[in-house]
C-alpha positions in Angstrom: -15.1 -0.8 -11.4 -14.6 2.8 -13.4 -11.4 3.2 -11.2 -10.4 -0.5 -13.0 -10.9 0.7 -16.7 -8.6 3.5 -16.5 -5.6 2.5 -14.8 -5.5 -0.6 -17.5 -5.6 2.3 -20.2 -2.4 3.7 -18.9 -0.6 0.2 -18.9 -0.7 0.7 -23.1 1.8 3.8 -22.2 4.2 1.4 -20.7 7.3 0.9 -22.4 7.3 -2.9 -24.0 11.5 -3.3 -24.1 11.7 -6.8 -22.9 13.7 -7.4 -19.5 15.9 -9.6 -18.5 15.6 -10.9 -15.4 18.7 -10.4 -12.8 16.9 -13.5 -10.3 18.1 -16.5 -11.5 16.1 -19.1 -11.1 16.3 -22.6 -12.3 13.7 -23.0 -15.4 13.7 -26.5 -15.8 12.3 -26.9 -12.0 8.3 -28.8 -12.6 7.8 -26.7 -9.5 8.9 -23.6 -10.9 6.0 -20.5 -10.8 5.8 -18.5 -13.8 4.5 -15.0 -14.1 1.5 -17.0 -16.8 0.7 -19.2 -14.1 -0.4 -16.1 -12.0 -2.1 -14.5 -14.8 -6.1 -13.5 -13.8 -8.0 -11.5 -11.3 -7.5 -12.0 -8.0 -9.8 -11.2 -5.7 -10.4 -11.0 -1.6 -11.9 -14.4 -0.2 -13.7 -13.3 2.5 -15.6 -10.0 0.3 -16.4 -12.7 -2.7 -18.2 -14.8 0.0 -20.2 -12.5 1.6 -20.9 -11.3 -1.7 -22.3 -15.1 -2.4 -24.2 -14.9 0.5 -25.9 -11.6 -0.2 -26.0 -10.9 -3.4 -25.4 -7.4 -2.0 -22.2 -5.3 -2.1 -23.0 -3.0 0.5 -23.7 -5.9 2.4 -20.7 -7.8 1.4 -18.5 -4.4 2.5 -19.3 -4.7 5.8 -18.0 -7.6 6.2 -14.6 -7.1 4.4 -13.3 -4.6 2.0 -13.4 -5.6 -1.6 -10.0 -5.8 -2.6 -8.5 -6.7 -6.3 -5.1 -7.9 -7.2 -5.1 -8.2 -11.6 -2.3 -9.5 -13.3 -2.7 -9.7 -17.2 -0.5 -9.5 -20.3 -0.7 -6.8 -22.2 1.6 -7.1 -25.2 5.3 -8.3 -24.7 4.3 -7.0 -20.2 2.5 -7.8 -17.7 1.2 -5.0 -15.3 0.3 -5.7 -11.9 -2.7 -4.3 -10.4 -4.4 -3.5 -6.7 -7.0 -1.9 -5.7 -9.6 -0.8 -3.2 -11.5 1.1 -5.1 -10.2 3.9 -3.5 -6.6 3.9 -3.9 -4.6 2.2 -6.3 -0.9 1.1 -7.9 0.4 -0.1 -11.3 3.4 -1.7 -11.7 5.2 -4.4 -13.9 6.2 -7.7 -13.2 9.8 -8.9 -14.2 9.5 -11.8 -12.7 7.9 -14.7 -9.8 11.1 -16.6 -7.3 10.3 -19.5 -4.9 11.4 -19.1 -1.2 13.0 -21.6 0.6 10.2 -22.3 2.2 7.6 -24.6 0.5 4.8 -23.2 -1.5 6.3 -19.9 -0.8 7.4 -17.6 -3.6 7.3 -14.0 -3.9 6.9 -11.6 -7.2 9.2 -9.5 -8.4 7.8 -5.7 -9.7 9.1 -2.8 -10.9 7.9 0.8 -11.6 8.4 0.7 -14.9 9.6 -2.4 -17.8 13.0 -1.5 -18.0 16.5 -2.1 -16.2 16.6 -1.8 -11.9 18.7 -2.1 -9.3 17.8 -4.4 -6.4 16.8 -2.0 -4.4 14.2 -0.6 -6.1 12.2 -3.8 -6.7 9.1 -4.7 -4.8 8.1 -8.0 -3.6 4.7 -9.2 -3.3 5.0 -12.7 -1.2 2.2 -15.0 -1.6 1.6 -18.7 -0.6 0.0 -21.6 -2.8 -0.7 -25.4 -3.9 -1.6 -25.7 -7.4 -5.0 -27.8 -7.9 -5.2 -31.4 -9.4 -4.7 -29.8 -13.1 -1.2 -28.1 -12.5 -3.3 -24.5 -11.7 -3.8 -22.1 -9.1 -6.8 -20.9 -7.5 -6.2 -19.7 -4.1 -3.6 -17.7 -2.6 -2.9 -16.1 0.7 -0.9 -13.0 -0.9 0.8 -10.0 1.6 -0.2 -7.2 -0.6 2.6 -4.7 0.1 1.5 -1.3 -1.6 -2.1 -0.3 -1.3 -2.4 -3.1 1.9 0.7 -2.1 3.4 1.9 -5.9 4.0 -1.2 -7.3 5.1 -1.2 -11.1 4.5 -5.3 -11.7 3.5 -7.1 -14.7 1.5 -7.4 -14.3 -2.7 -9.7 -16.2 -4.9 -8.6 -16.2 -8.9 -11.9 -15.3 -10.3 -11.3 -15.3 -14.2 -9.4 -13.1 -16.8 -12.6 -10.0 -16.6 -14.0 -8.5 -13.0 -17.4 -7.6 -14.4 -18.6 -11.0 -16.1 -18.0 -12.7 -12.4 -19.6 -10.2 -10.5 -22.2 -9.5 -12.5 -22.9 -13.7 -12.2 -22.8 -14.2 -8.4 -25.2 -10.3 -8.2 -27.8 -9.8 -10.8 -27.1 -11.4 -14.0 -30.0 -13.2 -15.9 -33.5 -13.0 -17.1 -36.8 -11.4 -15.6 -39.9 -10.2 -16.4 -41.7 -6.9 -14.1 -45.7 -7.1 -12.6 -46.8 -5.9 -16.1 -45.4 -9.2 -17.8 -42.4 -7.1 -19.5 -39.0 -8.7 -19.0 -35.8 -7.3 -18.2 -32.5 -8.6 -19.0 -28.8 -8.3 -17.2 -25.8 -9.8 -18.9 -22.9 -11.2 -17.5 -21.0 -9.1 -19.5 -22.4 -5.3 -18.3 -25.2 -5.7 -21.2 -28.5 -3.9 -19.7 -32.0 -4.9 -21.6 -35.2 -2.8 -20.9 -38.5 -3.0 -21.8 -38.4 0.9 -22.4 -34.5 1.9 -23.3 -32.4 0.8 -25.9 -29.6 -1.8 -24.9 -26.8 -0.4 -22.9 -24.0 -1.5 -20.6 -23.6 -1.2 -17.0 -20.9 -1.5 -14.0 -21.8 -3.0 -10.2 -20.9 -0.1 -8.3 -18.7 -1.9 -4.9 -18.0 1.1 -3.2 -20.5 1.0 -0.5 -19.9 4.4 0.6 -21.0 6.3 -2.7 -24.4 4.9 -2.5 -27.4 4.9 0.2 -28.2 1.4 -1.5 -26.7 -0.8 -3.9 -26.9 0.3 -7.3 -25.7 -0.2 -10.8 -24.5 2.7 -13.3 -25.6 2.5 -16.9 -24.4 3.9 -20.1 -26.2 7.2 -21.0 -25.3 9.3 -23.8 -28.8 12.1 -22.9 -28.0 12.0 -19.5 -25.1 15.2 -18.6 -22.5 13.3 -17.0 -23.0 10.2 -19.2 -24.6 7.9 -17.1 -27.7 6.7 -14.9 -28.7 4.8 -11.9 -30.9 2.4 -10.7 -30.7 1.0 -7.4 -31.5 -2.5 -6.3 -31.5 -4.9 -3.8 -33.0 -8.4 -3.4 -36.4 -9.4 -1.3 -36.9 -12.3 1.1 -39.3 -13.8 -1.6 -36.2 -13.9 -4.4 -37.5 -11.0 -5.9 -35.1 -7.9 -7.5 -36.4 -4.5 -6.4 -35.1 -1.7 -8.5 -35.5 2.1 -7.6 -34.9 5.1 -9.4 -31.5 6.2 -7.6 -29.6 10.0 -8.7 -26.4 11.4 -8.1 -26.4 14.1 -5.2 -22.9 15.6 -4.8 -20.7 12.4 -4.7 -23.6 10.0 -4.1 -25.9 8.2 -5.2 -29.1 8.5 -3.5 -31.7 5.7 -4.3 -36.0 6.5 -3.7 -37.7 4.6 -0.4 -39.4 2.7 -2.4 -39.3 0.2 -5.5 -40.5 1.3 -8.9 -40.4 -2.1 -10.5 -40.2 -5.8 -8.5 -38.7 -8.6 -11.3 -38.7 -11.8 -10.7 -36.0 -14.0 -12.3 -37.4 -16.2 -15.1 -33.4 -18.1 -15.8 
């Protein structure tokens, strides 16, 4: 999650020169797809299905790798960002071109927002149909940079990654065994009985922890973070575990320090 933030920050340094598309497509065609039609966060559909089923990034990651493609407008440009949360790429969208085949298109990318030769552009092929409201909800995308040309199905989950994933996994109000209230907000705010409200992020990188965990902002910590491991019990209770960073891995205690029952 920190990786996603850091790379999007670098978008601010991209030149905002206007680019005239060198790939003249008919803008009057009602089936024409524009960059704005693809704006948002696109996530691997198999991973999302596993995450919804298990509410565990660790378990979901064993079924499919978490992979995100984000296309967002920043000023006058549309950066293209793709990551598997280990490797990432950042480029700029020039245009979206139709293929000769129905419902098939390609995104035209360049390294910088400036005139680029045809030999230097990168193409991201995709297939998809609009829903009844004219929006794309799902696409099959051939990601050429991080996924090396692998076709996969993606689902559009909105404009922000964190809130969408939090709402699947952990968002809600809870009560612990002592009757005290805990809350995890979908916008990444945690409220505990003993600490001031803080921002948190859900970790999606399975190899970085011995259990599922969240990173919580902690200005008193040397690293600026503290960690809570978590896991859903069969009875629907959310177990929280004390966790520490050892080397580059977050290690969770064997037994939970509190058990939370969801109230809303």
